[in-house]
C-alpha positions as CSV (number, residue, x, y, z in Angstrom):
1,M,-100.9,31.2,-66.7
2,S,-97.9,33.1,-67.7
3,D,-97.6,36.4,-69.5
4,Q,-96.7,34.5,-72.8
5,D,-99.8,32.3,-72.7
6,N,-102.1,35.3,-71.8
7,G,-100.7,37.4,-74.9
8,S,-101.4,34.6,-77.4
9,M,-104.9,34.6,-76.6
10,V,-105.3,38.2,-76.7
11,E,-103.5,38.6,-80.2
12,G,-105.3,36.1,-82.0
13,G,-106.0,33.0,-80.2
14,A,-109.3,31.5,-79.4
15,R,-110.6,34.5,-77.5
16,G,-109.3,37.7,-79.2
17,G,-109.5,37.3,-82.8
18,G,-112.6,35.2,-83.7
19,R,-115.1,38.1,-83.4
20,L,-116.0,38.4,-87.1
21,G,-117.4,34.7,-87.6
22,P,-120.1,34.9,-85.0
23,F,-121.3,38.3,-86.4
24,V,-121.3,36.9,-89.9
25,L,-123.4,33.8,-88.6
26,G,-125.7,36.0,-86.8
27,V,-126.3,38.1,-90.0
28,A,-127.0,35.0,-91.9
29,V,-129.4,33.5,-89.5
30,G,-131.2,36.8,-89.4
31,V,-131.5,37.1,-93.2
32,A,-132.7,33.5,-93.3
33,L,-135.3,34.0,-90.6
34,G,-136.5,37.1,-92.3
35,M,-137.1,35.2,-95.4
36,L,-138.8,32.4,-93.8
37,F,-141.2,34.7,-91.8
38,A,-141.8,37.5,-94.4
39,P,-145.6,37.6,-94.8
40,E,-145.5,39.0,-98.3
41,A,-143.2,40.0,-101.2
42,G,-141.6,43.5,-101.1
43,D,-143.8,45.0,-103.8
44,A,-146.9,43.8,-101.8
45,T,-145.6,45.2,-98.6
46,R,-144.7,48.7,-100.2
47,G,-148.2,48.8,-101.7
48,K,-149.8,48.1,-98.3
49,V,-147.7,50.7,-96.6
50,R,-148.4,53.2,-99.1
51,R,-152.1,52.6,-98.8
52,R,-151.9,52.9,-95.1
53,L,-150.0,56.2,-95.4
54,R,-152.5,57.5,-97.8
55,G,-155.4,56.6,-95.4
56,L,-153.4,58.2,-92.5
57,S,-152.9,61.4,-94.6
58,E,-156.5,61.7,-95.3
59,R,-157.4,61.2,-91.7
60,A,-154.9,63.9,-90.7
61,I,-156.5,66.2,-93.2
62,D,-160.1,65.5,-91.9
63,K,-158.9,66.0,-88.4
64,A,-157.0,69.3,-89.2
65,E,-160.1,70.6,-90.7
66,E,-162.3,69.6,-87.8
67,L,-159.8,71.3,-85.5
68,G,-159.7,74.5,-87.4
69,G,-163.6,74.5,-87.3
70,I,-163.3,74.1,-83.5
71,V,-160.6,77.0,-83.3
72,A,-162.9,79.2,-85.4
73,D,-165.8,78.6,-83.1
74,A,-163.8,79.3,-80.1
75,A,-162.4,82.5,-81.6
76,E,-165.9,83.7,-82.4
77,D,-167.1,82.8,-79.0
78,L,-164.2,84.7,-77.4
79,A,-164.9,87.8,-79.6
80,E,-168.5,87.7,-78.5
81,R,-167.8,87.5,-74.9
82,R,-165.2,90.3,-75.2
83,A,-167.9,92.4,-77.0
84,R,-170.4,91.8,-74.3
85,R,-168.0,92.5,-71.4
86,A,-166.9,95.8,-73.1
87,A,-170.7,96.8,-73.5
88,S,-171.2,96.0,-70.0
89,R,-168.2,98.0,-68.8
90,R,-169.4,101.0,-71.0
91,G,-172.8,100.6,-69.4
92,Q,-171.4,100.7,-66.0
93,A,-169.1,103.8,-66.8
94,A,-172.1,105.6,-68.2
95,E,-174.2,104.9,-65.1
96,E,-171.3,106.1,-63.0
97,D,-171.1,109.3,-65.0
98,E,-174.9,110.1,-64.4
99,P,-175.5,112.6,-62.0
100,L,-177.5,111.4,-58.8
101,E,-180.7,113.1,-58.1
């Protein structure tokens, strides 16, 4: 192959300039397949997505409330343990301060 032949292929020959056609063909095939295999109309699909999102949002709220209860219980338990520990330390300190007989 000479430089002249090589240049013609790159500038718009069979290999260089035919990139738009396959792209357009791919888009057309994709649209056609999407229309053939779409399970429902757009309105029905959007409604289904809306209902599922509403359900997920309700579940998320329920789980957040449940988690809030768990956190509140844990905080209460921690406060009780700290209070017992502090009382125990005060009792030990009082025993150490008492004179020995």
